[in-house]
C-alpha positions, 0 to 999 in steps of 0.5 A, a space after each residue: 500500500 503506497 503513501 498516496 493510497 493510504 492518504 486517500 483512504 484516510 481522507 474518506 473518513 467523515 470529517 478527516 483532513 490532512 495537516 503538516 504540523 511537524 514539517 513536510 515529512 510527516 503527514 498528519 490526518 485528523 478528525 476535527 482537532 484530533 489526530 488518528 494517523 501519522 504517515 511518514 517514511 523512515 529509512 526509505 520505508 513508508 509507515 503509518 502510525 495509528 491509535 489502537 486499543 492496548 489489547 488489540 495493539 499488543 495482539 497485532 504486534 505479536 502477529 506481525 513483525 511489521 507492527 511495532 509500538 508507536 514511534 515517538 508516541 504512547 507505546 500502549 495506545 499507538 502502533 506504527 505499521 511498516 508498509 513492507 507488503 507483509 500485511 494485507 491492504 484490507 487489514 491495514 484499512 481495518 487498522 485505520 478504521 479502528 484508529 478513526 473510531 477510537 479518536 472520533 469517540 473521544 471528540 467533544 459533543 460539539 466536534 462530533 456533531 460538526 463532523 456528522 453534519 459535514 461542518 468539520 
């Protein structure tokens, strides 16, 4: 899965938008004011960091060598997925969906309503 296709998929999520608050080399995807994905390239390898339930995060790390604790993030709540082709695209999309849902649930009521009404 390429960085471009990852970005396109993330931006299909309701209320999502891209930002570069940490510089040109780290694409941040937010829903309202909260980040649900970091997309970057490290050591010439594209990767995506996603929020994850701690139990599921650990399980994914055990199943896939390409899934590691979040790089420069809370290690129990974030995973970094190296896009080396070892994880099926559908599974990566499911991880993105999970991250988006976790972050959306934590939005304040006003932000949730704005997203749902297409105003965010």
